[in-house]
N, C-alpha and C positions, 0 to 999 in steps of 0.2 A: 411593536407597533402593528405588525401584521395580525397578531392575535387579537388585539383590540379592535381592529377593523372587522375581523371575522365575527367577533362576538357582537359588535354593534349591528352588522348586517343581519345576523341570525336573530338577534333580539327584536329589531325593528320589523323584520319580515314575519316573524311568528305572531306579533301583535297585530300586524296589518291584515292578516288573513283569518284572524279569530272571528268566530261568529258570536253574536249576542246570545245569552241564555234564554230560556223559556220565559215568556212574560205571563203575568197573571191575567186571566180572562176578565173582560169587562164585568161590572157588578150586576148587570141584568142577566136573567137566566137564558141559557141557550135552549133552543128547541132541538129536536133531533136533526142530524144532517139530512139534506134533501135526498130523496129517493129518485130513481130514474122515471121520468114520464108518468106523472100522476094525472088524474082528471082535472080539468080546469075548474076553478072556483071563483066566486065573486070576491072583490077586494074588501078588506075589513074597514070598519068605520074608524076615522082618525081619533087617536088619543094623544095625550101630551107626551112630548119627548121623541116623537118619531121624525122621519125624514121625508120631505116632499121631494120626489125624485122624478126627473125626466129621462127617459131612455131613448136614445137615437142610434142609428147605424151610420158609420162613416162611408159605407158603400151602398150599393143598391140591394144588397142581401138583407133579408128580414130576419129578426131574432125574436124568439119567444122569451118573454120575461117570466121567470119562475121564482116564486117566493115559497120556501119550504116545500119544494117539489110540486107546487100547484102552479100551472100555467095561468097567468092572469091577463096578459095582453101581448101584442106583437109590436115591435118598433115601427114607427115612433109612437110613444105613449107616455103618459104621466101617471104616477101612482103615489099614494101615501104608504110608506113602509114603516110598520110598527117597530119599536125597539126589539132586538133579539131575533129578528127574522133574517134567515140566510137567503141571499139573492144570487141567482145564477141566470145566465143568458144562454140559450141553445139556438144554434143556427137552424134554419129550415132547409137543410140539405139532405141528400140521400145518406151521407155519412156526416151527421151533425157534429159541430164543434161545441164544446162547453166552455164558457167563460165564467169563472167564479168571481163574483163581485164581493161577496162576503157580507159581513154585518155592517150596516151603514150607521154612522153617528147621527145625532139629531141635526136638523138644518135642511137647507135646500141643496140639491145635488143635480148634476148633469152627468149621466153615464153614457160614454161613447163606446159602442160595440165595434170592434175592429177585428177582422179575421186574422188568425196567426199566419205569418209569412213562413212557410215551410222551409224555404231556402235559407233565410236568415236564422231560423231556429237551428237547422242542421249545422250551419257554419258556427254558430255560437257554442253548440255542444262540442263540436270538433276542436275548436281553438281552446276552449276551457279544459278539455281533456289533455291535449298536447301541452298546454301551458302548465297544468298541474303536474304532469309527469316531469317536465323540465325543472320545475321548482323543487320537487322532491329529489331529483337527481343532483341539482345544484346544492341543496342542503347537505346531502350525503357526501358529495365530493369536498365541500368546504369543511365540514366537520372532521373529515379524515385528513385532508391535505394541509390544513392550517395548523394542526397540532402534531404532525409527524415531520421532523426536521428535513428529511430527505424527499419530501413530497410537496414542495412549494408550488410546483407547476399545477398540481392537482387542486391546490387551494385557489389559484387564479382561475382555473377552468370552472371550478365550483361557483365562485362569485359571479362570473360572467353568465353561466347557465342559470343560476338561481335568480339573478336580477332579470334576465330575459324572460324566464318562466313566470315570474311574478307580474311583469308588465303584461304579458299575453293573457294570463289568467284574469287579471283585473279588468282587462278589456280597454 
């Protein structure tokens, strides 16, 4: 019974943390990735299949809207984004932050620029690292303890550590 429980936990845990494989790119051609800080240019004329997009900031901070490395406007503004154009936002700070919006699908969009919270980011990285280490430790303890008859306490410790690590890692 204990082996069945261990195999069930290991099987469910391994599928829960699996990442999806690479996806095929959209059918339209990609332009080259954006380069840092190019000269501003005028927006292109609308063609079919693009995205009408409004860019705003959630704070008083202003952001430069860049399409394929070309600065087109500062928030708040509205632009027509052609298919296959890579959109980024750059803050107007001494040490600017870069937000990658990516390739927009056709339609109407509202893009809100919000600066990254450094405290929340550091906390997330820390807890993901600690949770991942606990998950790996739990898997190791469970796989050894559940299949060696005189190590049953190691199996229990592995299950507890692995489940706690999975919860912390998942957030």
